[in-house]
PyMOL CGO cylinders between C-alpha atoms (Angstrom):
from pymol import cmd
from pymol.cgo import CYLINDER

trace = [
    CYLINDER, -129.25, 19.72, -33.49, -127.97, 18.47, -30.12, 0.3, 1, 1, 1, 1, 1, 1,
    CYLINDER, -127.97, 18.47, -30.12, -129.33, 14.98, -30.71, 0.3, 1, 1, 1, 1, 1, 1,
    CYLINDER, -129.33, 14.98, -30.71, -127.45, 14.71, -34.01, 0.3, 1, 1, 1, 1, 1, 1,
    CYLINDER, -127.45, 14.71, -34.01, -124.20, 15.71, -32.27, 0.3, 1, 1, 1, 1, 1, 1,
    CYLINDER, -124.20, 15.71, -32.27, -124.68, 13.17, -29.49, 0.3, 1, 1, 1, 1, 1, 1,
    CYLINDER, -124.68, 13.17, -29.49, -125.54, 10.43, -31.98, 0.3, 1, 1, 1, 1, 1, 1,
    CYLINDER, -125.54, 10.43, -31.98, -122.44, 11.16, -34.03, 0.3, 1, 1, 1, 1, 1, 1,
    CYLINDER, -122.44, 11.16, -34.03, -120.23, 11.19, -30.92, 0.3, 1, 1, 1, 1, 1, 1,
    CYLINDER, -120.23, 11.19, -30.92, -121.63, 7.88, -29.65, 0.3, 1, 1, 1, 1, 1, 1,
    CYLINDER, -121.63, 7.88, -29.65, -121.16, 6.33, -33.08, 0.3, 1, 1, 1, 1, 1, 1,
    CYLINDER, -121.16, 6.33, -33.08, -117.52, 7.46, -33.18, 0.3, 1, 1, 1, 1, 1, 1,
    CYLINDER, -117.52, 7.46, -33.18, -116.86, 6.15, -29.68, 0.3, 1, 1, 1, 1, 1, 1,
    CYLINDER, -116.86, 6.15, -29.68, -118.43, 2.82, -30.64, 0.3, 1, 1, 1, 1, 1, 1,
    CYLINDER, -118.43, 2.82, -30.64, -116.32, 2.52, -33.77, 0.3, 1, 1, 1, 1, 1, 1,
    CYLINDER, -116.32, 2.52, -33.77, -113.14, 3.34, -31.83, 0.3, 1, 1, 1, 1, 1, 1,
    CYLINDER, -113.14, 3.34, -31.83, -113.98, 0.71, -29.19, 0.3, 1, 1, 1, 1, 1, 1,
    CYLINDER, -113.98, 0.71, -29.19, -114.63, -1.94, -31.86, 0.3, 1, 1, 1, 1, 1, 1,
    CYLINDER, -114.63, -1.94, -31.86, -111.33, -1.16, -33.58, 0.3, 1, 1, 1, 1, 1, 1,
    CYLINDER, -111.33, -1.16, -33.58, -109.47, -1.31, -30.25, 0.3, 1, 1, 1, 1, 1, 1,
    CYLINDER, -109.47, -1.31, -30.25, -111.10, -4.66, -29.45, 0.3, 1, 1, 1, 1, 1, 1,
    CYLINDER, -111.10, -4.66, -29.45, -109.98, -6.11, -32.80, 0.3, 1, 1, 1, 1, 1, 1,
    CYLINDER, -109.98, -6.11, -32.80, -106.44, -4.76, -32.35, 0.3, 1, 1, 1, 1, 1, 1,
    CYLINDER, -106.44, -4.76, -32.35, -106.24, -6.22, -28.85, 0.3, 1, 1, 1, 1, 1, 1,
    CYLINDER, -106.24, -6.22, -28.85, -107.67, -9.56, -29.99, 0.3, 1, 1, 1, 1, 1, 1,
    CYLINDER, -107.67, -9.56, -29.99, -105.34, -10.05, -32.95, 0.3, 1, 1, 1, 1, 1, 1,
    CYLINDER, -105.34, -10.05, -32.95, -102.22, -8.19, -31.78, 0.3, 1, 1, 1, 1, 1, 1,
    CYLINDER, -102.22, -8.19, -31.78, -102.47, -8.42, -27.98, 0.3, 1, 1, 1, 1, 1, 1,
    CYLINDER, -102.47, -8.42, -27.98, -99.38, -10.62, -27.66, 0.3, 1, 1, 1, 1, 1, 1,
    CYLINDER, -99.38, -10.62, -27.66, -97.33, -8.15, -29.73, 0.3, 1, 1, 1, 1, 1, 1,
    CYLINDER, -97.33, -8.15, -29.73, -98.38, -5.23, -27.49, 0.3, 1, 1, 1, 1, 1, 1,
    CYLINDER, -98.38, -5.23, -27.49, -97.08, -6.72, -24.24, 0.3, 1, 1, 1, 1, 1, 1,
    CYLINDER, -97.08, -6.72, -24.24, -94.50, -3.91, -23.96, 0.3, 1, 1, 1, 1, 1, 1,
    CYLINDER, -94.50, -3.91, -23.96, -97.36, -1.45, -23.47, 0.3, 1, 1, 1, 1, 1, 1,
    CYLINDER, -97.36, -1.45, -23.47, -97.51, -0.69, -19.77, 0.3, 1, 1, 1, 1, 1, 1,
    CYLINDER, -97.51, -0.69, -19.77, -93.88, -1.59, -19.20, 0.3, 1, 1, 1, 1, 1, 1,
    CYLINDER, -93.88, -1.59, -19.20, -92.25, 1.46, -20.72, 0.3, 1, 1, 1, 1, 1, 1,
    CYLINDER, -92.25, 1.46, -20.72, -89.41, 3.37, -19.09, 0.3, 1, 1, 1, 1, 1, 1,
    CYLINDER, -89.41, 3.37, -19.09, -91.03, 6.02, -16.94, 0.3, 1, 1, 1, 1, 1, 1,
    CYLINDER, -91.03, 6.02, -16.94, -93.90, 3.83, -15.77, 0.3, 1, 1, 1, 1, 1, 1,
    CYLINDER, -93.90, 3.83, -15.77, -93.65, 3.72, -11.99, 0.3, 1, 1, 1, 1, 1, 1,
    CYLINDER, -93.65, 3.72, -11.99, -94.12, 0.38, -10.28, 0.3, 1, 1, 1, 1, 1, 1,
    CYLINDER, -94.12, 0.38, -10.28, -93.73, -0.22, -6.56, 0.3, 1, 1, 1, 1, 1, 1,
    CYLINDER, -93.73, -0.22, -6.56, -94.23, -3.60, -4.96, 0.3, 1, 1, 1, 1, 1, 1,
    CYLINDER, -94.23, -3.60, -4.96, -94.00, -3.73, -1.21, 0.3, 1, 1, 1, 1, 1, 1,
    CYLINDER, -94.00, -3.73, -1.21, -94.68, -6.65, 1.10, 0.3, 1, 1, 1, 1, 1, 1,
    CYLINDER, -94.68, -6.65, 1.10, -98.44, -6.10, 1.15, 0.3, 1, 1, 1, 1, 1, 1,
    CYLINDER, -98.44, -6.10, 1.15, -98.82, -3.32, -1.40, 0.3, 1, 1, 1, 1, 1, 1,
    CYLINDER, -98.82, -3.32, -1.40, -98.61, -2.96, -5.15, 0.3, 1, 1, 1, 1, 1, 1,
    CYLINDER, -98.61, -2.96, -5.15, -98.76, 0.50, -6.73, 0.3, 1, 1, 1, 1, 1, 1,
    CYLINDER, -98.76, 0.50, -6.73, -98.53, 1.15, -10.45, 0.3, 1, 1, 1, 1, 1, 1,
    CYLINDER, -98.53, 1.15, -10.45, -98.52, 4.53, -12.24, 0.3, 1, 1, 1, 1, 1, 1,
    CYLINDER, -98.52, 4.53, -12.24, -98.26, 4.09, -16.05, 0.3, 1, 1, 1, 1, 1, 1,
    CYLINDER, -98.26, 4.09, -16.05, -97.19, 7.69, -16.71, 0.3, 1, 1, 1, 1, 1, 1,
    CYLINDER, -97.19, 7.69, -16.71, -95.24, 7.14, -19.93, 0.3, 1, 1, 1, 1, 1, 1,
    CYLINDER, -95.24, 7.14, -19.93, -97.83, 4.74, -21.34, 0.3, 1, 1, 1, 1, 1, 1,
    CYLINDER, -97.83, 4.74, -21.34, -100.65, 7.21, -20.70, 0.3, 1, 1, 1, 1, 1, 1,
    CYLINDER, -100.65, 7.21, -20.70, -98.74, 10.06, -22.36, 0.3, 1, 1, 1, 1, 1, 1,
    CYLINDER, -98.74, 10.06, -22.36, -98.03, 7.86, -25.40, 0.3, 1, 1, 1, 1, 1, 1,
    CYLINDER, -98.03, 7.86, -25.40, -101.66, 6.73, -25.67, 0.3, 1, 1, 1, 1, 1, 1,
    CYLINDER, -101.66, 6.73, -25.67, -102.86, 10.32, -25.28, 0.3, 1, 1, 1, 1, 1, 1,
    CYLINDER, -102.86, 10.32, -25.28, -100.66, 11.53, -28.13, 0.3, 1, 1, 1, 1, 1, 1,
    CYLINDER, -100.66, 11.53, -28.13, -101.75, 8.65, -30.40, 0.3, 1, 1, 1, 1, 1, 1,
    CYLINDER, -101.75, 8.65, -30.40, -105.42, 9.17, -29.54, 0.3, 1, 1, 1, 1, 1, 1,
    CYLINDER, -105.42, 9.17, -29.54, -105.15, 12.93, -30.19, 0.3, 1, 1, 1, 1, 1, 1,
    CYLINDER, -105.15, 12.93, -30.19, -103.58, 12.36, -33.59, 0.3, 1, 1, 1, 1, 1, 1,
    CYLINDER, -103.58, 12.36, -33.59, -106.21, 9.79, -34.57, 0.3, 1, 1, 1, 1, 1, 1,
    CYLINDER, -106.21, 9.79, -34.57, -109.09, 12.00, -33.41, 0.3, 1, 1, 1, 1, 1, 1,
    CYLINDER, -109.09, 12.00, -33.41, -107.71, 15.01, -35.31, 0.3, 1, 1, 1, 1, 1, 1,
    CYLINDER, -107.71, 15.01, -35.31, -107.47, 12.90, -38.47, 0.3, 1, 1, 1, 1, 1, 1,
    CYLINDER, -107.47, 12.90, -38.47, -111.02, 11.60, -38.00, 0.3, 1, 1, 1, 1, 1, 1,
    CYLINDER, -111.02, 11.60, -38.00, -112.39, 15.11, -37.50, 0.3, 1, 1, 1, 1, 1, 1,
    CYLINDER, -112.39, 15.11, -37.50, -110.56, 16.39, -40.56, 0.3, 1, 1, 1, 1, 1, 1,
    CYLINDER, -110.56, 16.39, -40.56, -111.82, 13.71, -42.90, 0.3, 1, 1, 1, 1, 1, 1,
    CYLINDER, -111.82, 13.71, -42.90, -115.36, 13.35, -41.54, 0.3, 1, 1, 1, 1, 1, 1,
]
cmd.load_cgo(trace, "trace")
């Protein structure tokens, strides 16, 4: 029973990674705004660069949650 669950999870993760790779390959230039949203914190000092993509991570989390809920519902 546990092996079936792990296999299914790994298969889903693999499919999601393949889809993300295709989206990035074909639409990467159209997604350049991702990571530069208002609310993403960027600090560049003389010798230091710090970047906290807070808004981008919240947006990606919401999208990922919606997609995963749809996948679970239909599979």
